[in-house]
N, C-alpha and C positions, 0 to 999 in steps of 0.2 A: 793754573800753573801746571807745567808738565811734570809728571811724576812717572818715571820709567827709566829704562836703560837704553842707551844708544851704543851700538857696537861699532867702533871705528876700526875698520880693517887696515892693517899696515901694509905698505907696498913692499917692505922688506922686514923680516923678523928682527926684533930688538933682543939682543943678548944681554941679559942682566943677571948677574950672579950665576946661578945654575939653571936659569929659566930661558926659554926661547919664546918670546911674546909675539904673537901674530895679530892680536887685536887688543884694543883698549876698551873695556866695558865701562862706560860712563853712567853710573847709577845715580841719577838725579834725586832719587828718594833719600839719599844720604845727606843732601844739603840741608844744613841747619844753621841757626844763627852763629853758632861757634865756628862753623866752617868758614863763613864769610869773614868773621873777625880774624881768624887765624890767617886767612889769605891776605887780608889787608895789612896785618901786622908784619908778616914776612915780606911782603912786597915793599912796603914803606921802609922797613928796617934796612933793606938793601939799597935804599936811596932812589928807588924807582918811583917817580911821581906820576908816571903815565897811568898808574893804577887809580888815579882820581876818576877817570872814566873807565870803570871796571870792565865793561863789556868790550872795550877796545884795547885792553892791556893784555898782551900775550903772556906776560909773567903771571899776572893775577889769575887769569883763566887756566893756565897750565898748572899753577899751584892747586887750584880747585880740582882740576882733573886728577891730579895725583891723590888728593884726599878722597875723592869719590870712586876712584877706580882701584885703589890699592897698589898702584904702580907709583913708586916714589918720584917726586918732582925731578930729582937729579938724574933719574933714568930717562924721563921724558925729554930732558934737554939733549939727550943723545940721539933722538929720532932724526930722520932725514927732514929737511925743510918742509917738504910736502906733507909728510905724516904729522909733523909738529903743527903745521897750519890747520890740518883737518881736526886735530884734537882741540887746540885752544879756541879755534873759531866756532866749533860746535858748542863748547862751553860758553863762549861769548854770546851766542844766540840765546842760550838759556838765561844768562845774566841780563841780557837786554830784553827779556820778557817775550822772546819768540820761541816757537816750537823747535827744539834742537834736532828732533828726528827729521822734520821737514827740511830744516837747513842742511843737515848732513846728506839727505837724499838728493837735494839739488846740487850740493857741492860735489858729490861723486858722479852725478849725471853729467856735469860739465866735463869731468875727466873722461867719461865714456865717449862723449862727442869729440873731444880732442883726439882720442885714440883712433876713432873711426876716420877722422880727417887725415891723420898720419898714415893710415893704412891705404888710403886712396892714392892714386898716382900724384895728385897735387897739381895736375895740369888743368887748365880751363880750355874751353873750346876756342876756336879761332874768333878773333874780333870781327864784328860786322863791318863791312866796308861801307863808307858813306856813299850815298847816291851821287853820281857825277852829274853836274849840271851843264 
């Protein structure tokens, strides 16, 4: 099991109370049985039954992210969609028994490839002409 911290860099700072948060530190060493129980209770109390498959529930995973990062769940809800996805899906990888650091590295590598593609002109070479018979 992964025990360590994954630092999720935010694309734009999150302003919460008097703080300017630029990254979410997901400290997976803080996950205990009580963490899992609390996430389940809070998710199900809200009537969200997608938490049955915990690794695929954005709410369940975001609640866990809040508990292990020290950033309250209600502030994580204020993140942009891309940043929220990066946070909850990284936790989802952990919950699904995958290495969350490897997942996050791949997740952000895809973003880098998309940015490179956008920087290029976006034009392809001319199409090949078929041989005339």
